[in-house]
C-alpha positions as CSV (number, residue, x, y, z in Angstrom):
1,X,-19.8,-13.7,11.6
2,X,-18.9,-17.2,12.5
3,X,-15.4,-18.2,11.6
4,X,-15.2,-21.7,10.0
5,X,-11.9,-23.6,9.8
6,X,-11.0,-24.1,6.2
7,X,-11.2,-27.6,4.8
8,X,-8.0,-27.2,2.8
9,X,-4.7,-27.0,4.7
10,X,-1.2,-26.3,3.5
11,X,0.5,-29.3,1.9
12,X,4.2,-30.1,1.1
13,X,5.6,-32.5,-1.4
14,X,9.0,-33.1,-3.0
15,X,8.8,-34.4,-6.5
16,X,11.8,-34.7,-8.9
17,X,13.7,-32.4,-6.6
18,X,11.1,-29.7,-6.7
19,X,9.5,-28.7,-3.4
20,X,5.8,-28.2,-4.1
21,X,4.0,-26.1,-1.5
22,X,0.2,-25.4,-1.7
23,X,-1.1,-22.6,0.5
24,X,-4.9,-22.3,0.3
25,X,-5.1,-19.4,2.8
26,X,-3.2,-17.2,5.3
27,X,-6.1,-17.4,7.8
28,X,-5.2,-16.5,11.3
29,X,-7.0,-19.4,12.9
30,X,-4.7,-21.9,11.1
31,X,-2.2,-21.3,13.8
32,X,1.5,-20.5,13.2
33,X,1.4,-21.5,9.6
34,X,4.5,-19.5,8.8
35,X,6.6,-21.5,11.2
36,X,5.4,-24.8,9.7
37,X,6.3,-23.6,6.2
38,X,9.6,-22.2,7.2
39,X,10.7,-25.3,9.2
40,X,9.7,-27.6,6.4
41,X,11.7,-25.6,3.8
42,X,14.7,-25.6,6.1
43,X,14.7,-29.2,7.3
44,X,14.4,-30.6,3.8
45,X,16.6,-28.1,1.9
46,X,19.1,-30.8,0.8
47,X,16.3,-32.7,-1.0
48,X,15.1,-30.1,-3.5
49,X,16.7,-27.8,-6.0
50,X,13.8,-25.5,-6.8
51,X,10.4,-24.5,-5.3
52,X,6.9,-24.3,-6.7
53,X,4.4,-22.4,-4.6
54,X,0.7,-22.6,-5.5
55,X,-1.5,-19.9,-4.1
56,X,-4.2,-19.8,-6.8
57,X,-7.1,-20.5,-4.4
58,X,-5.7,-18.2,-1.6
59,X,-8.1,-15.3,-0.8
60,X,-5.8,-13.8,1.9
61,X,-5.9,-13.8,5.7
62,X,-3.1,-12.7,8.0
63,X,-0.4,-10.7,6.2
64,X,2.1,-11.2,9.1
65,X,2.1,-15.0,8.4
66,X,2.4,-14.4,4.6
67,X,5.3,-11.9,4.9
68,X,7.1,-14.0,7.6
69,X,7.2,-16.9,5.1
70,X,8.2,-14.7,2.2
71,X,11.1,-13.4,4.3
72,X,13.1,-16.6,4.0
73,X,13.6,-15.9,0.3
74,X,15.2,-12.4,0.7
75,X,18.5,-11.5,2.2
76,X,17.7,-7.8,2.9
77,X,14.7,-5.7,3.7
78,X,12.7,-5.0,0.5
79,X,10.2,-2.2,0.1
80,X,7.4,-3.4,-2.2
81,X,4.9,-0.6,-2.2
82,X,2.9,1.7,0.1
83,X,-0.6,2.3,1.4
84,X,-2.6,5.5,1.7
85,X,-4.9,5.7,4.7
86,X,-7.1,8.6,5.8
87,X,-6.4,10.1,9.3
88,X,-9.8,10.0,11.0
89,X,-9.0,13.2,13.0
90,X,-7.5,15.4,10.3
91,X,-9.0,13.8,7.2
92,X,-5.6,13.8,5.6
93,X,-4.1,10.9,3.7
94,X,-1.1,9.3,5.4
95,X,1.4,7.3,3.4
96,X,3.1,4.2,4.8
97,X,5.8,2.2,3.1
98,X,5.4,-1.5,3.0
99,X,8.3,-3.9,3.4
100,X,9.2,-7.5,3.8
101,X,12.1,-8.3,6.2
102,X,14.5,-11.2,5.8
103,X,14.3,-14.1,8.3
104,X,16.9,-13.8,11.0
105,X,18.3,-17.3,10.6
106,X,17.1,-18.8,7.3
107,X,17.8,-17.8,3.7
108,X,16.7,-19.8,0.7
109,X,18.2,-18.7,-2.6
110,X,16.7,-21.5,-4.7
111,X,14.7,-20.8,-7.8
112,X,11.0,-20.2,-7.3
113,X,7.9,-20.3,-9.5
114,X,4.5,-19.2,-8.1
115,X,1.1,-20.1,-9.5
116,X,-1.4,-17.3,-9.3
117,X,-5.0,-16.7,-10.5
118,X,-7.9,-14.4,-10.4
119,X,-8.8,-15.7,-6.9
120,X,-5.6,-14.3,-5.3
121,X,-6.7,-11.5,-3.1
122,X,-5.9,-9.2,-0.1
123,X,-3.0,-10.4,2.1
124,X,-2.1,-13.1,-0.4
125,X,-1.3,-10.2,-2.8
126,X,1.0,-8.7,-0.1
127,X,2.8,-12.1,-0.2
128,X,3.1,-12.0,-4.0
129,X,4.2,-8.4,-4.6
130,X,7.7,-8.7,-3.1
131,X,8.4,-11.5,-5.5
132,X,6.9,-9.6,-8.4
133,X,8.7,-6.3,-7.9
134,X,12.1,-7.9,-7.1
135,X,11.8,-10.6,-9.8
136,X,12.8,-13.1,-7.1
137,X,10.3,-15.6,-8.5
138,X,8.5,-16.2,-11.8
139,X,4.7,-15.8,-11.5
140,X,2.7,-18.1,-13.7
141,X,-1.0,-18.1,-14.4
142,X,-3.5,-15.2,-14.6
143,X,-3.7,-11.7,-13.0
144,X,-5.0,-11.5,-9.5
145,X,-8.3,-10.3,-8.2
146,X,-6.8,-7.3,-6.4
147,X,-7.9,-5.7,-3.2
148,X,-6.3,-3.1,-1.0
149,X,-7.5,-5.0,2.1
150,X,-7.7,-4.2,5.8
151,X,-11.5,-4.0,5.3
152,X,-14.4,-3.2,7.6
153,X,-17.6,-5.2,7.2
154,X,-21.2,-4.1,7.1
155,X,-24.5,-5.7,6.3
156,X,-26.9,-4.2,3.8
157,X,-30.4,-5.2,2.7
158,X,-31.3,-5.2,-1.0
159,X,-34.6,-6.5,-2.3
160,X,-35.3,-8.3,0.9
161,X,-32.0,-10.0,1.0
162,X,-29.1,-9.3,3.3
163,X,-25.5,-9.0,2.1
164,X,-22.3,-8.6,3.9
165,X,-20.0,-6.1,2.2
166,X,-16.3,-5.5,3.0
167,X,-14.9,-2.1,2.3
168,X,-11.1,-1.5,2.3
169,X,-9.8,1.2,4.8
170,X,-6.7,2.0,2.8
171,X,-5.4,1.9,-0.8
172,X,-2.5,-0.3,-1.7
173,X,0.0,0.7,-4.4
174,X,2.7,-1.6,-5.8
175,X,6.2,-0.1,-5.9
176,X,6.5,2.2,-8.9
177,X,2.7,2.4,-9.6
178,X,0.6,5.5,-9.5
179,X,-2.7,3.7,-9.4
180,X,-4.0,1.3,-6.6
181,X,-3.8,-2.4,-7.0
182,X,-7.5,-2.5,-7.9
183,X,-6.5,-1.0,-11.2
184,X,-3.0,-2.4,-11.8
185,X,-3.6,-5.9,-10.4
186,X,-0.6,-8.3,-10.1
187,X,0.2,-9.6,-13.5
188,X,1.9,-12.9,-14.1
189,X,5.3,-13.1,-15.7
190,X,4.0,-16.0,-17.8
191,X,0.3,-16.0,-18.8
192,X,-0.9,-19.6,-18.7
193,X,-4.5,-20.8,-18.4
194,X,-4.2,-24.5,-19.2
195,X,-5.5,-27.1,-16.9
196,X,-2.0,-28.6,-16.8
197,X,-0.5,-25.4,-15.3
198,X,1.2,-27.3,-12.4
199,X,3.0,-29.6,-14.9
200,X,3.9,-26.6,-17.0
201,X,5.5,-24.9,-14.0
202,X,7.4,-28.0,-13.0
203,X,8.8,-28.3,-16.5
204,X,9.7,-24.6,-16.5
205,X,11.6,-25.1,-13.2
206,X,13.4,-28.1,-14.6
207,X,14.4,-26.5,-17.9
208,X,15.3,-23.0,-17.0
209,X,18.5,-21.8,-15.4
210,X,16.9,-18.8,-13.6
211,X,20.0,-16.6,-14.1
212,X,18.3,-13.7,-12.3
213,X,16.9,-15.9,-9.5
214,X,19.2,-18.7,-8.7
215,X,21.5,-16.5,-6.5
216,X,20.2,-13.5,-4.5
217,X,22.5,-10.6,-5.3
218,X,24.2,-9.3,-2.2
């Protein structure tokens, strides 16, 4: 399948001392997106008091980029879930813990709100889960699409039409959940479906003290 460079690229804007970051994808062919995001957050840290991250249109991509960026908001390694994957030789299910590691040089303890929707999927959900399980950020919007990811692709023909299907090779479980993400989904902390969701989130950041989020507990 031909890979087409996305039309939308990450954008950064500081408004009323809120850093607004829009991330439309974590696609690998965007280049070192995590470094661009991290550098911008660090170089302009004196100009903003809180952060609004919009990933509503993000279908996923490279989880390494996603988790590298997430790492600047945590001061210690955080386990956020696990995957179950079948061993092709033995047929047994192997369990692997999933974690996000802190950035070696940069730590941002500023309040965060993240806009999510039913379009959030795959590696983008790996980006979101650490914030959800740790309550490091407030998630606003609607529950995610939910997919365990790491898929294999195949083409099937149905009624004379060809379709590409993508089948996950593992099952992803959020920390503390007994069912995979396809059933649990990632639910917002604040359900909000209005068209003015960005303005709602900005006002939320401006008007709340974020007692649990403003300082990362050591």
